[in-house]
C-alpha positions as CSV (number, residue, x, y, z in Angstrom):
1,W,-33.0,-19.5,18.5
2,S,-33.0,-23.3,18.2
3,F,-30.6,-26.0,19.2
4,N,-29.3,-28.8,17.0
5,L,-28.7,-32.3,18.2
6,L,-25.0,-31.6,19.0
7,G,-25.9,-28.9,21.4
8,G,-25.0,-26.0,19.1
9,I,-27.1,-22.9,18.6
10,M,-28.7,-22.5,15.2
11,L,-29.9,-19.2,14.0
12,S,-33.1,-18.9,12.0
13,G,-34.9,-16.3,10.0
14,N,-33.7,-13.8,7.3
15,L,-32.4,-11.2,9.7
16,K,-30.2,-13.7,11.4
17,K,-29.0,-15.1,8.1
18,N,-28.0,-11.5,7.0
19,E,-26.3,-11.1,10.4
20,R,-24.3,-14.3,9.8
21,K,-23.3,-13.2,6.3
22,K,-22.2,-9.8,7.7
23,T,-20.2,-11.5,10.5
24,S,-18.7,-13.8,7.9
25,I,-17.6,-10.9,5.7
26,N,-16.2,-9.1,8.7
27,K,-14.2,-12.2,9.7
28,E,-13.0,-12.6,6.1
29,L,-12.0,-9.0,5.9
30,E,-10.1,-9.2,9.2
31,S,-8.4,-12.3,8.0
32,A,-7.5,-10.8,4.6
33,V,-6.2,-7.6,6.2
34,G,-4.2,-9.6,8.8
35,Y,-2.6,-11.6,6.0
36,I,-1.6,-8.6,3.8
37,I,-0.2,-6.8,6.9
38,K,1.9,-9.8,7.8
39,R,3.1,-10.1,4.2
40,A,3.9,-6.4,4.1
41,E,5.9,-6.7,7.4
42,F,7.9,-9.5,5.9
43,Y,8.7,-7.6,2.7
44,S,9.4,-4.5,4.7
45,Y,12.1,-6.3,6.6
46,I,13.8,-7.3,3.3
47,L,13.1,-4.2,1.2
48,T,14.0,-1.6,3.8
49,K,17.5,-3.1,4.2
50,E,18.0,-3.2,0.4
51,L,16.7,0.3,-0.2
52,L,18.7,1.8,2.7
53,E,21.8,0.4,1.0
54,L,20.8,2.2,-2.2
55,Q,20.3,5.4,-0.3
56,E,23.9,5.4,0.8
57,E,25.0,5.5,-2.8
58,H,22.7,8.4,-3.8
59,I,22.0,12.0,-2.9
60,S,18.7,11.1,-1.4
61,Y,17.0,10.2,1.9
62,F,13.9,8.5,3.2
63,A,11.0,10.5,4.6
64,E,8.4,8.9,6.9
65,L,10.3,5.6,7.0
66,D,8.5,4.8,10.3
67,Q,5.2,5.1,8.4
68,R,6.1,2.8,5.6
69,L,3.4,0.3,6.7
70,K,-0.2,1.4,6.2
71,K,-2.3,1.3,9.4
72,K,-4.8,-1.5,9.7
73,E,-7.8,0.8,10.0
74,R,-6.9,2.6,6.7
75,I,-6.5,-0.7,4.9
76,I,-9.9,-1.8,6.0
77,E,-11.4,1.6,4.9
78,K,-9.8,1.3,1.5
79,I,-11.0,-2.3,1.0
80,Q,-14.6,-1.5,2.2
81,E,-14.6,1.5,-0.2
82,K,-13.6,-0.6,-3.1
83,M,-16.2,-3.2,-2.2
84,T,-19.0,-0.6,-1.8
85,V,-18.2,2.0,-4.5
86,D,-16.5,-0.2,-7.1
87,K,-18.5,-3.3,-6.3
88,M,-15.4,-5.4,-6.0
89,K,-15.3,-8.8,-4.3
90,L,-13.1,-9.0,-1.2
91,K,-10.3,-10.9,-2.9
92,D,-10.1,-8.3,-5.8
93,A,-10.4,-5.3,-3.4
94,T,-7.6,-6.7,-1.3
95,A,-5.4,-7.4,-4.3
96,S,-5.9,-3.9,-5.7
97,I,-4.3,-2.2,-2.7
98,R,-0.7,-1.3,-3.9
99,D,0.5,0.7,-1.0
100,V,0.3,-1.4,2.2
101,L,4.0,-1.0,2.1
102,R,5.1,2.4,0.8
103,Y,8.4,4.2,0.8
104,T,8.9,8.0,0.3
105,I,12.3,8.9,-1.1
106,I,13.4,12.5,-1.3
107,V,16.0,13.2,-4.1
108,D,18.0,16.4,-4.6
109,D,16.5,18.6,-7.3
110,K,19.8,18.8,-9.3
111,V,20.0,15.0,-9.8
112,Y,16.3,14.0,-9.5
113,V,15.9,12.6,-13.0
114,S,19.1,10.6,-13.1
115,K,18.8,9.3,-9.5
116,V,15.2,8.2,-9.9
117,D,16.2,6.4,-13.0
118,E,19.1,4.7,-11.1
119,Y,16.7,3.7,-8.3
120,L,14.2,2.2,-10.8
121,N,17.0,0.3,-12.6
122,R,18.5,-1.0,-9.4
123,I,15.1,-2.1,-7.9
124,E,14.3,-3.9,-11.2
125,D,17.7,-5.6,-11.0
126,M,16.6,-6.9,-7.6
127,G,13.8,-8.8,-9.3
128,Y,10.9,-6.4,-8.9
129,E,8.9,-5.3,-12.0
130,V,7.3,-1.9,-12.5
131,V,3.6,-2.4,-12.8
132,R,2.5,1.2,-12.5
133,F,4.3,4.5,-13.1
134,K,2.6,7.7,-12.4
135,N,4.3,11.0,-13.1
136,A,2.4,13.7,-11.1
137,W,4.8,16.6,-11.9
138,G,2.7,19.6,-12.8
139,N,-0.1,18.7,-10.4
140,E,-1.0,21.6,-8.1
141,Y,-0.9,19.7,-4.8
142,Y,1.3,16.8,-5.5
143,Q,4.7,16.9,-7.2
144,G,6.5,13.6,-7.7
145,I,6.6,10.2,-9.2
146,N,4.8,7.2,-7.8
147,V,5.9,3.7,-8.9
148,T,4.3,0.4,-8.0
149,F,6.6,-2.6,-8.1
150,E,5.6,-6.3,-8.0
151,D,7.6,-9.4,-7.3
152,L,7.2,-12.9,-8.8
153,D,4.8,-13.8,-5.9
154,G,2.5,-10.9,-6.7
155,F,3.4,-8.7,-3.7
156,K,3.1,-5.1,-4.6
157,F,4.7,-2.1,-2.9
158,E,4.9,1.6,-3.8
159,I,7.8,4.1,-3.9
160,Q,7.1,7.8,-4.0
161,F,10.0,9.9,-5.4
162,H,9.9,13.6,-4.4
163,T,12.2,16.6,-4.4
164,P,12.4,18.5,-1.1
165,N,10.0,21.1,-2.4
166,G,7.7,18.6,-3.9
167,F,7.5,16.7,-0.6
168,A,6.8,20.0,1.2
169,I,3.9,20.6,-1.2
170,K,2.5,17.1,-0.6
171,E,2.7,17.7,3.1
172,G,0.9,21.0,2.8
173,K,3.9,22.9,4.1
174,L,4.5,24.8,0.9
175,R,2.2,26.3,-1.7
176,N,3.0,25.5,-5.3
177,V,3.3,28.8,-7.2
């Protein structure tokens, strides 16, 4: 340890430099996660109201609406994994997370295709663009469609569309035969 002229503590040595870098990364990570959570909370307020209005017009309902915001700990895990495994920088790892805000919509089997199409068209009419569309029908453990939307400011959110049986398979409450 050493002191500078202004009375502050200065760290010296490689070990301390690495500790400072790690602390800096942790603070940056905490700050980035705090920012995306606040942004997701803001969008959640707006989107939930808009999507609930659509729900009233369709033969569908929301599942896990109270879990639409990803938990802070899980966001941190995903970012750290992307930084470690995929060698991404913090900014890129943070931007790659599409499901900080995620909705699960259950649609009746008989009208699934037409209602999912209606939802997609209506959400696009609200000013959101489809940036990722994943059709997982035929998958053994996951039956549904996942769509990532993005607005003009770059905020991304995900909607999962399931049938009641498809959702039960996802939750492990039903075996796909």
